[in-house]
N, CA, C and O atoms as CSV, one atom per row, in Angstrom:
chain,resi,resn,atom,element,x,y,z
A,1,MET,N,N,-34.576,6.625,9.684
A,1,MET,CA,C,-33.205,6.801,10.120
A,1,MET,C,C,-32.472,7.736,9.174
A,1,MET,O,O,-32.576,7.609,7.954
A,2,SER,N,N,-31.748,8.653,9.732
A,2,SER,CA,C,-30.956,9.546,8.894
A,2,SER,C,C,-29.566,8.941,8.699
A,2,SER,O,O,-29.053,8.244,9.574
A,3,PRO,N,N,-28.969,9.214,7.549
A,3,PRO,CA,C,-27.631,8.663,7.301
A,3,PRO,C,C,-26.588,9.306,8.214
A,3,PRO,O,O,-26.757,10.434,8.676
A,4,ASN,N,N,-25.519,8.574,8.461
A,4,ASN,CA,C,-24.430,9.068,9.299
A,4,ASN,C,C,-23.562,10.011,8.467
A,4,ASN,O,O,-23.103,9.640,7.386
A,5,HIS,N,N,-23.338,11.211,8.959
A,5,HIS,CA,C,-22.580,12.211,8.205
A,5,HIS,C,C,-21.189,12.432,8.787
A,5,HIS,O,O,-20.636,13.526,8.670
A,6,ASN,N,N,-20.623,11.408,9.412
A,6,ASN,CA,C,-19.265,11.523,9.950
A,6,ASN,C,C,-18.248,11.377,8.832
A,6,ASN,O,O,-18.478,10.682,7.842
A,7,THR,N,N,-17.121,12.046,9.012
A,7,THR,CA,C,-16.022,11.853,8.071
A,7,THR,C,C,-15.371,10.502,8.369
A,7,THR,O,O,-15.662,9.870,9.384
A,8,LEU,N,N,-14.495,10.078,7.479
A,8,LEU,CA,C,-13.803,8.811,7.681
A,8,LEU,C,C,-12.963,8.862,8.957
A,8,LEU,O,O,-12.918,7.893,9.714
A,9,ALA,N,N,-12.301,9.994,9.192
A,9,ALA,CA,C,-11.476,10.139,10.397
A,9,ALA,C,C,-12.329,10.079,11.662
A,9,ALA,O,O,-11.922,9.480,12.657
A,10,GLN,N,N,-13.507,10.693,11.629
A,10,GLN,CA,C,-14.396,10.658,12.784
A,10,GLN,C,C,-14.913,9.244,13.026
A,10,GLN,O,O,-15.009,8.800,14.170
A,11,SER,N,N,-15.243,8.545,11.958
A,11,SER,CA,C,-15.715,7.169,12.098
A,11,SER,C,C,-14.608,6.275,12.649
A,11,SER,O,O,-14.865,5.415,13.490
A,12,PHE,N,N,-13.376,6.477,12.176
A,12,PHE,CA,C,-12.245,5.689,12.663
A,12,PHE,C,C,-11.995,5.981,14.143
A,12,PHE,O,O,-11.740,5.065,14.925
A,13,ALA,N,N,-12.067,7.258,14.525
A,13,ALA,CA,C,-11.830,7.643,15.917
A,13,ALA,C,C,-12.918,7.105,16.841
A,13,ALA,O,O,-12.677,6.911,18.033
A,14,ALA,N,N,-14.106,6.865,16.306
A,14,ALA,CA,C,-15.210,6.368,17.117
A,14,ALA,C,C,-15.084,4.877,17.410
A,14,ALA,O,O,-15.779,4.357,18.283
A,15,LEU,N,N,-14.207,4.186,16.692
A,15,LEU,CA,C,-14.010,2.757,16.935
A,15,LEU,C,C,-13.314,2.555,18.279
A,15,LEU,O,O,-12.568,3.423,18.731
A,16,PRO,N,N,-13.556,1.419,18.909
A,16,PRO,CA,C,-12.830,1.124,20.151
A,16,PRO,C,C,-11.323,1.034,19.886
A,16,PRO,O,O,-10.918,0.625,18.798
A,17,PRO,N,N,-10.495,1.407,20.854
A,17,PRO,CA,C,-9.039,1.396,20.642
A,17,PRO,C,C,-8.491,0.048,20.167
A,17,PRO,O,O,-7.608,0.016,19.310
A,18,ALA,N,N,-8.989,-1.044,20.698
A,18,ALA,CA,C,-8.494,-2.365,20.284
A,18,ALA,C,C,-8.805,-2.625,18.813
A,18,ALA,O,O,-7.995,-3.218,18.100
A,19,THR,N,N,-9.965,-2.188,18.363
A,19,THR,CA,C,-10.349,-2.373,16.961
A,19,THR,C,C,-9.484,-1.507,16.056
A,19,THR,O,O,-9.054,-1.951,14.991
A,20,ARG,N,N,-9.227,-0.258,16.480
A,20,ARG,CA,C,-8.354,0.621,15.692
A,20,ARG,C,C,-6.957,0.029,15.571
A,20,ARG,O,O,-6.347,0.078,14.502
A,21,LEU,N,N,-6.452,-0.528,16.663
A,21,LEU,CA,C,-5.124,-1.134,16.648
A,21,LEU,C,C,-5.084,-2.324,15.696
A,21,LEU,O,O,-4.154,-2.451,14.899
A,22,LYS,N,N,-6.080,-3.191,15.773
A,22,LYS,CA,C,-6.130,-4.366,14.892
A,22,LYS,C,C,-6.231,-3.949,13.429
A,22,LYS,O,O,-5.568,-4.530,12.569
A,23,LEU,N,N,-7.047,-2.959,13.146
A,23,LEU,CA,C,-7.207,-2.484,11.775
A,23,LEU,C,C,-5.902,-1.870,11.263
A,23,LEU,O,O,-5.496,-2.131,10.130
A,24,SER,N,N,-5.253,-1.066,12.083
A,24,SER,CA,C,-3.992,-0.436,11.681
A,24,SER,C,C,-2.902,-1.475,11.457
A,24,SER,O,O,-2.158,-1.390,10.480
A,25,LEU,N,N,-2.799,-2.453,12.350
A,25,LEU,CA,C,-1.800,-3.508,12.187
A,25,LEU,C,C,-2.084,-4.354,10.953
A,25,LEU,O,O,-1.155,-4.806,10.283
A,26,SER,N,N,-3.354,-4.571,10.650
A,26,SER,CA,C,-3.713,-5.331,9.449
A,26,SER,C,C,-3.285,-4.594,8.189
A,26,SER,O,O,-2.751,-5.206,7.264
A,27,VAL,N,N,-3.514,-3.294,8.144
A,27,VAL,CA,C,-3.112,-2.495,6.981
A,27,VAL,C,C,-1.590,-2.520,6.835
A,27,VAL,O,O,-1.076,-2.661,5.726
A,28,CYS,N,N,-0.870,-2.385,7.950
A,28,CYS,CA,C,0.600,-2.435,7.902
A,28,CYS,C,C,1.088,-3.807,7.452
A,28,CYS,O,O,2.056,-3.899,6.698
A,29,ALA,N,N,0.434,-4.870,7.904
A,29,ALA,CA,C,0.833,-6.223,7.512
A,29,ALA,C,C,0.633,-6.435,6.017
A,29,ALA,O,O,1.495,-7.011,5.353
A,30,VAL,N,N,-0.488,-5.977,5.486
A,30,VAL,CA,C,-0.748,-6.116,4.050
A,30,VAL,C,C,0.288,-5.330,3.250
A,30,VAL,O,O,0.768,-5.804,2.221
A,31,ALA,N,N,0.633,-4.138,3.715
A,31,ALA,CA,C,1.650,-3.334,3.023
A,31,ALA,C,C,3.007,-4.030,3.065
A,31,ALA,O,O,3.715,-4.071,2.058
A,32,GLY,N,N,3.372,-4.575,4.215
A,32,GLY,CA,C,4.645,-5.280,4.339
A,32,GLY,C,C,4.712,-6.516,3.464
A,32,GLY,O,O,5.738,-6.783,2.838
A,33,ILE,N,N,3.628,-7.267,3.418
A,33,ILE,CA,C,3.576,-8.455,2.559
A,33,ILE,C,C,3.693,-8.043,1.097
A,33,ILE,O,O,4.363,-8.716,0.314
A,34,GLY,N,N,3.050,-6.949,0.727
A,34,GLY,CA,C,3.151,-6.448,-0.645
A,34,GLY,C,C,4.579,-6.082,-1.015
A,34,GLY,O,O,5.022,-6.352,-2.131
A,35,LEU,N,N,5.304,-5.469,-0.082
A,35,LEU,CA,C,6.713,-5.139,-0.337
A,35,LEU,C,C,7.552,-6.401,-0.509
A,35,LEU,O,O,8.395,-6.471,-1.403
A,36,LEU,N,N,7.324,-7.389,0.340
A,36,LEU,CA,C,8.078,-8.640,0.236
A,36,LEU,C,C,7.789,-9.357,-1.079
A,36,LEU,O,O,8.698,-9.879,-1.725
A,37,ILE,N,N,6.522,-9.377,-1.466
A,37,ILE,CA,C,6.151,-10.043,-2.723
A,37,ILE,C,C,6.765,-9.313,-3.909
A,37,ILE,O,O,7.265,-9.952,-4.834
A,38,SER,N,N,6.734,-7.980,-3.895
A,38,SER,CA,C,7.298,-7.239,-5.029
A,38,SER,C,C,8.810,-7.437,-5.113
A,38,SER,O,O,9.357,-7.536,-6.211
A,39,ASP,N,N,9.494,-7.497,-3.965
A,39,ASP,CA,C,10.937,-7.766,-3.979
A,39,ASP,C,C,11.223,-9.164,-4.513
A,39,ASP,O,O,12.152,-9.351,-5.298
A,40,TYR,N,N,10.431,-10.145,-4.092
A,40,TYR,CA,C,10.604,-11.520,-4.560
A,40,TYR,C,C,10.393,-11.602,-6.072
A,40,TYR,O,O,11.187,-12.218,-6.783
A,41,LEU,N,N,9.323,-10.980,-6.555
A,41,LEU,CA,C,9.034,-11.027,-7.989
A,41,LEU,C,C,10.099,-10.295,-8.798
A,41,LEU,O,O,10.449,-10.727,-9.896
A,42,GLU,N,N,10.615,-9.197,-8.265
A,42,GLU,CA,C,11.657,-8.465,-8.978
A,42,GLU,C,C,12.942,-9.293,-9.055
A,42,GLU,O,O,13.674,-9.211,-10.041
A,43,ALA,N,N,13.216,-10.087,-8.022
A,43,ALA,CA,C,14.400,-10.953,-8.049
A,43,ALA,C,C,14.215,-12.093,-9.048
A,43,ALA,O,O,15.168,-12.493,-9.718
A,44,LYS,N,N,12.996,-12.617,-9.151
A,44,LYS,CA,C,12.721,-13.726,-10.069
A,44,LYS,C,C,12.594,-13.262,-11.513
A,44,LYS,O,O,13.014,-13.965,-12.433
A,45,MET,N,N,12.020,-12.086,-11.713
A,45,MET,CA,C,11.796,-11.550,-13.056
A,45,MET,C,C,12.310,-10.117,-13.100
A,45,MET,O,O,11.524,-9.182,-12.942
A,46,PRO,N,N,13.616,-9.920,-13.312
A,46,PRO,CA,C,14.148,-8.554,-13.314
A,46,PRO,C,C,13.512,-7.711,-14.420
A,46,PRO,O,O,13.134,-8.236,-15.467
A,47,PRO,N,N,13.399,-6.421,-14.186
A,47,PRO,CA,C,12.813,-5.565,-15.218
A,47,PRO,C,C,13.725,-5.516,-16.443
A,47,PRO,O,O,14.941,-5.662,-16.315
A,48,PRO,N,N,13.155,-5.316,-17.614
A,48,PRO,CA,C,13.989,-5.236,-18.817
A,48,PRO,C,C,14.880,-3.996,-18.765
A,48,PRO,O,O,14.532,-3.011,-18.115
A,49,PRO,N,N,16.024,-4.037,-19.444
A,49,PRO,CA,C,16.902,-2.862,-19.430
A,49,PRO,C,C,16.229,-1.678,-20.116
A,49,PRO,O,O,15.473,-1.837,-21.075
A,50,LYS,N,N,16.521,-0.501,-19.605
A,50,LYS,CA,C,15.941,0.707,-20.200
A,50,LYS,C,C,16.705,1.049,-21.467
A,50,LYS,O,O,17.933,0.974,-21.510
A,51,ILE,N,N,15.969,1.420,-22.483
A,51,ILE,CA,C,16.563,1.808,-23.755
A,51,ILE,C,C,16.361,3.303,-23.914
A,51,ILE,O,O,15.232,3.793,-23.897
A,52,ASN,N,N,17.458,4.022,-24.068
A,52,ASN,CA,C,17.387,5.464,-24.238
A,52,ASN,C,C,17.269,5.748,-25.736
A,52,ASN,O,O,18.252,5.641,-26.469
A,53,LYS,N,N,16.089,6.104,-26.180
A,53,LYS,CA,C,15.839,6.336,-27.602
A,53,LYS,C,C,16.385,7.679,-28.071
A,53,LYS,O,O,16.565,7.887,-29.271
A,54,HIS,N,N,16.649,8.585,-27.146
A,54,HIS,CA,C,17.092,9.925,-27.527
A,54,HIS,C,C,18.611,10.054,-27.533
A,54,HIS,O,O,19.139,11.073,-27.980
A,55,HIS,N,N,19.312,9.053,-27.052
A,55,HIS,CA,C,20.774,9.101,-26.981
A,55,HIS,C,C,21.362,8.557,-28.281
A,55,HIS,O,O,21.018,7.459,-28.719
A,56,THR,N,N,22.239,9.328,-28.882
A,56,THR,CA,C,22.919,8.862,-30.098
A,56,THR,C,C,24.398,8.757,-29.808
A,56,THR,O,O,25.001,9.683,-29.265
A,57,GLU,N,N,24.979,7.638,-30.165
A,57,GLU,CA,C,26.411,7.447,-29.945
A,57,GLU,C,C,27.177,8.038,-31.116
A,57,GLU,O,O,26.797,7.859,-32.273
A,58,GLU,N,N,28.248,8.738,-30.809
A,58,GLU,CA,C,29.043,9.378,-31.857
A,58,GLU,C,C,30.389,8.739,-31.982
A,58,GLU,O,O,31.193,9.152,-32.817
């Protein structure tokens, strides 16, 4: 058997439409959950204040 030399886009396009839809929705769901988790964590643990080391007060 010879290896498949399709690009990722060609392999994705070769999938049945229902499978492509499920895969795309899954990727979007994971991205959305990641955004929600990062917002939640930022609210619980705010980032430390930025310190400007190059600014001198006169």
